[in-house]
C-alpha positions in Angstrom: 0.0 0.0 0.0 2.8 2.4 0.8 4.4 1.7 -2.6 1.2 2.5 -4.4 0.8 5.8 -2.5 4.4 6.7 -3.4 3.9 5.9 -7.0 0.7 8.0 -7.2 2.7 10.9 -5.7 5.3 10.5 -8.4 2.7 10.6 -11.1 1.3 13.8 -9.8 4.8 15.4 -9.5 5.8 14.3 -13.0 2.6 15.6 -14.6 2.9 18.8 -12.6 6.3 19.3 -14.1 5.0 19.2 -17.7 1.9 21.1 -16.8 3.9 24.0 -15.4 6.0 24.2 -18.6 3.0 23.9 -20.8 1.3 26.8 -19.0 4.4 28.9 -19.3 4.5 28.4 -23.1 0.8 28.6 -23.7 1.0 32.2 -24.9 3.4 31.1 -27.6 1.6 28.0 -28.6 -1.9 29.4 -29.1 -1.0 32.0 -31.7 0.9 29.5 -33.8 -2.0 27.1 -33.6 -4.5 29.8 -34.5 -2.5 30.6 -37.6 -2.4 27.0 -38.7 1.3 26.8 -38.1 1.2 23.9 -35.5 0.3 20.7 -37.4 -0.6 17.3 -36.2 2.1 14.8 -37.0 0.5 11.3 -37.5 3.8 9.4 -37.8 7.5 9.6 -37.9 9.3 10.4 -41.2 9.7 7.6 -43.7 13.2 6.3 -44.0 15.1 4.9 -47.0 18.1 2.5 -46.6 21.2 4.7 -46.8 19.7 7.8 -45.2 22.5 9.2 -43.0 22.4 11.6 -40.1 25.5 13.0 -38.3 24.9 14.1 -34.7 27.0 16.1 -32.3 27.3 14.0 -29.1 29.2 14.7 -25.9 32.9 14.6 -26.8 32.4 13.2 -30.3 30.3 12.9 -33.4 28.1 10.0 -34.3 27.1 9.0 -37.9 23.7 7.2 -38.0 22.8 5.3 -41.2 19.4 3.6 -41.8 19.9 -0.1 -42.6 16.3 -1.2 -42.8 13.8 -3.1 -40.7 14.5 -6.0 -38.3 11.8 -7.7 -36.3 9.4 -4.9 -37.2 11.8 -2.2 -35.9 13.6 0.5 -37.8 17.3 -0.1 -37.4 20.4 2.1 -37.9 24.1 1.6 -37.8 25.7 4.1 -35.3 29.4 4.9 -35.8 31.1 7.1 -33.3 34.2 9.1 -34.0 35.8 7.2 -31.1 35.7 4.1 -33.3 32.9 2.4 -31.4 29.7 1.4 -33.2 26.3 -0.2 -32.4 23.1 -1.2 -34.1 20.2 0.9 -32.8 16.6 -0.2 -33.4 13.5 1.9 -32.8 9.7 1.4 -32.9 7.7 3.0 -35.7 7.3 6.0 -33.3 11.1 6.5 -33.0 11.3 5.1 -29.5 14.5 3.1 -28.7 14.1 -0.6 -28.1 17.7 -1.8 -28.3 21.2 -0.5 -29.0 23.6 -3.4 -29.3 27.4 -3.0 -29.7 30.2 -1.0 -28.2 28.7 2.5 -28.4 26.1 3.4 -25.7 24.5 -0.1 -25.5 21.0 -0.1 -24.0 18.0 -2.4 -24.1 14.6 -1.2 -23.0 11.2 -2.9 -22.6 8.8 -2.2 -24.2 10.7 1.0 -25.3 11.9 4.3 -23.9 8.7 6.2 -24.4 10.3 9.5 -25.7 7.6 10.0 -28.3 3.9 9.3 -28.7 2.1 9.8 -32.1 0.2 11.6 -33.3 2.2 14.6 -32.1 0.3 17.9 -31.5 0.7 20.9 -29.2 -0.8 20.1 -25.8 -0.5 16.4 -26.0 0.8 14.6 -22.8 1.7 11.0 -22.1 3.4 8.7 -19.7 5.3 5.5 -20.2 6.9 3.0 -17.8 9.8 0.9 -19.0 12.6 -1.3 -17.9 16.3 -1.0 -18.7 18.0 -4.4 -19.0 21.1 -4.9 -17.0 21.0 -1.5 -15.3 21.7 -0.9 -11.7 18.6 -2.2 -9.8 18.0 1.3 -8.4 17.5 2.7 -11.9 16.2 -0.3 -13.8 12.4 0.4 -13.6 11.7 3.9 -15.0 8.9 6.2 -15.9 8.9 9.1 -18.4 6.3 11.8 -18.4 6.2 14.1 -21.4 4.2 16.9 -23.1 4.4 18.8 -26.5 4.6 22.4 -25.4 5.0 24.3 -28.7 5.8 24.1 -32.5 8.6 26.5 -33.3 11.8 27.1 -35.2 15.0 25.7 -33.8 18.5 26.2 -35.1 21.1 23.4 -35.0 24.4 23.0 -36.9 22.4 21.4 -39.8 20.2 24.4 -40.2 16.9 26.0 -39.0 13.8 23.8 -38.9 10.2 23.9 -37.7 9.9 21.4 -34.9 7.8 20.2 -32.0 9.2 21.1 -28.7 8.8 18.3 -26.1 9.5 18.6 -22.4 9.8 15.4 -20.4 11.0 14.0 -17.0 12.6 10.6 -16.8 13.0 9.1 -13.3 13.5 5.7 -11.7 10.6 4.3 -9.7 10.9 5.5 -6.1 13.7 8.0 -6.8 13.5 11.7 -6.0 15.7 12.8 -8.9 16.0 12.0 -12.5 16.4 13.8 -15.8 14.8 16.9 -17.3 14.6 16.5 -21.1 14.0 19.0 -23.8 13.6 17.6 -27.3 13.0 19.0 -30.7 11.3 16.8 -33.3 11.1 17.8 -37.0 8.2 16.4 -39.1 10.7 15.9 -42.0 13.8 14.7 -40.3 12.8 13.4 -36.9 15.0 14.2 -33.8 17.2 17.2 -34.4 18.1 18.2 -30.8 18.0 16.4 -27.5 19.1 18.0 -24.2 19.1 15.8 -21.1 20.0 17.4 -17.7 20.5 15.6 -14.4 18.3 17.0 -11.6 20.9 16.4 -8.9 24.1 16.6 -10.9 25.0 12.9 -10.1 23.8 11.6 -13.5 25.1 12.1 -17.0 24.1 15.1 -19.0 23.6 14.7 -22.8 23.3 17.3 -25.5 22.7 15.9 -29.0 22.3 18.1 -32.1 22.0 17.3 -35.8 25.1 18.4 -37.7 24.1 17.1 -41.2 21.6 15.0 -43.1 22.4 13.1 -46.3 19.5 11.3 -48.0 20.1 7.9 -49.7 21.2 8.1 -53.3 18.6 6.7 -55.7 19.6 3.2 -56.9 22.5 3.0 -54.4 
């Protein structure tokens, strides 16, 4: 009974976080929606084998190339400038299921819940998931997220219209977790991801799109 009460408190705290940010940005969101500038995105962008994205990652660059579907998942080859590489596979909603190899290995069940389609300003969601092989204190996690605006964002690859998503990712029973700000382009997908530890004890990550090269026809 005590665990149930604690979990309910966590739900309220997490949704309170995204509600505060949504209220703070409401004055920006509503005019855009009224002008028809904030679309509803029904699905993630379609990928072609050979599509290549280069991301700025902490301390290095990562080249991500789409290699096709496996087990119903969209899979990419990630090659870091450090020489490490992994195969990363995502759901049709661009949520990570597994990354296997030497670069940032991670397996989540059912997935990491970063996105929930259709995307539209004002949408909120919550997903619980498990990280295989993680420290037992951090294995069971919950992410609470909301789309707070549709706006232009500039990254090294250029300036894009994108959905701004605010989220909180925390282990069950923990007081601190991550605050996440993500920008998702209807044409390219993730173009910026900023993850900040709430207590400074966990790893911060800033990812930005450096370049995009579509697959060459007939390649």
